[in-house]
Residue, then its C-alpha position, 0 to 999 in steps of 0.5 A: m304630862k312632862y315637857s322639856l323647856f324646848l317643847i314648851k317654847k313651841c307650844h301655843p300659850l293657850l295650850i301651855l296654860y291648859l298643860l300647866f293647870s289642867v287637871t283633866t287628862m286622858n292619859c290615865s285609864a283609871a281616870s277615864d274609867d271613873v268618868t264612864k262610871e259617872l256617866r253610867s250613874q247619870l244615865k241610870i238616874k235619867k232612865e229611872t226618871i223617864q219610867t216614873m214620869i211615863l207612869r204619871k203620864q199614864e195617870i194623868e191620861n186616865h184622869l183625863n179620859q174619866n173626866h171626858d166620859l163624865y162630861k159626855t154623860g153629864q152633858a147628855q143628861i142636861n141636854a135631855l132634861s132640858s129638851g122640849a121633846v122629852i116629857i118626864p113627871g117632875l122635870s123642874l126638880s125641887l131642892d126639898p130632899p123628900t120632894r126631889s127624891a120622889q121626883l127622881s124615883l118616878n123618873y127612874q121608874i118610867l125610864s126603867k119600863p120596857g118601851s118607856i120614854v128614852f133620852s137617846p137611841n143609844p141604849a148605853l146612853n139611857h143606861a148611863i142616865r138611869e144610873l145617874f138618876k139611881a145614884e142621885i136617889q141613893r144619895i138623897e135617901s142617905i142624907l135623909k136617913q142622916n137628918t141632914a138638912g138641905l141638899n147640896t149634891k144636885l144632878w149635873s149642872s153646867q156649873q159642875l161641867q164647867v169645873l170638869q173642863e177646867d180640871s181637864q185643862i189643868y191636867e192637859e197643861y200638866l200632860k204637855d209638860i210631862l210630854s216635853n220633859l219626857s222628850q228632853l229626858q230621851r234626848d238626855t239619855e241618848y246623849l249620855e249613851k253617846q258619851i259613854k260610848l266616846a269615853k270607852n273608845l277614847n281610853k282605847t285610842k292611839g291619838l291623832y297619829p293614825l289619822k294623819g292626812r285623813l282629818p276633815p276640815p274643821v270649817e269651810g272657807r279659804l286660807i288667809q294664813l298659813y302655819g308658821t307665817a306671820g299674820k295680818h292681824p295687828q295682834a299677830r304681825m310680830n309672831q309666827s302662827h302656830g296653825i292656819m287661819v281660815l276666812t269663812a262665812a258668818d256664823a259658819p259651823v266649826f266641827a271637831v276633826a276627830p273623837g276626843k274630850v273637851v278640856f277647854a271651852d271658854v273665852v280666854s282673850e279677844p277675839g271670840k271663844l276657844v275649844i281645846i280638844d284632847h284626842g289622847k296620846e298627848t295629841y290636841s286640836i285648838y279652835g279659836g274665834l268662835k262666836n259661841t260653843d255647843v260643848v262644855k269642858g268635860s264632855f266627849v265629842d266625835e268626828a264632825d260633832l258641832l263645836g260652835q259657830a265662827g265669830e266676827d273679828s273685832v278688829t278685821r271685821q271678818f269671820q275667821i277660825h284659828f285652828e292648831l294641831h299639837v302633837d307631843g307638845i309641839a305645834l304642827n302644820p295642820l295641812k299636813w294632817l287634814k285631807k289633801n285639798s281641804y283649803s285653797h288660798 
């Protein structure tokens, strides 16, 4: 950007600071293309991460389903073995492998006979219990064949079910984290897609010129200082205002008046934070006195996007926003660019 000394003298000091030292401008389409390329790269990474997390989510859900099925089967077995209504030889199982194997085999044979005692009227559950008996017999026989002393593997116990529950709880917490991360990734993806769209549109923009007289007000309130007048604030009595001052409600939302790129979002002096938006074609909007900012330098905004909330002036103890418009380096009267009757005073 090149400005004459005459134009620079008419600029707000904060905008001069940006013009002199900022390396981020929207006048170069190549720079905008680089930004779009970087955003697309970030978007690709986010989408790949989402796919990976979806697969991990499915794995966790499968693990939890398996735990659930095992728990149901084990609980049914324990309930059946401890029920007084079911009498099975060898109900008190021995820990001695040969004896235990014989007891289980007898139980299995009884349960396998047509019309035998059943654990449940549900045939599928009876089948599952018989299979547990069968699997336990096979494990015991395998241990005996290997001459292994003792028996470490028992039928389902309350302790084993407790372990299953604890394992499920761990995976359920993990699943919650996965779902939370997926939700955030979805929001990030939507944000990046919007940023790419805004960046492409800004590269084709004609700045604020076509929007003169049609810009929405940046914040609701009433005027307490007009463009070109001396302010009542102790720090502004000797200077003419480069913009307008709007008295507003506590923490009132402040919005962007047009699409653009945030080239500054930080504290420069009291009171409050300042946001500068580059709308292309050397047109800028400035928002001062914010309590906090919802945007960061380098991000793209659309018309009516939230920039932050109005802050309280440390001297006047009022909530107020200072608003300026700069075109070709000159601070112009914002009221001529805003919609008619945007403010009363």
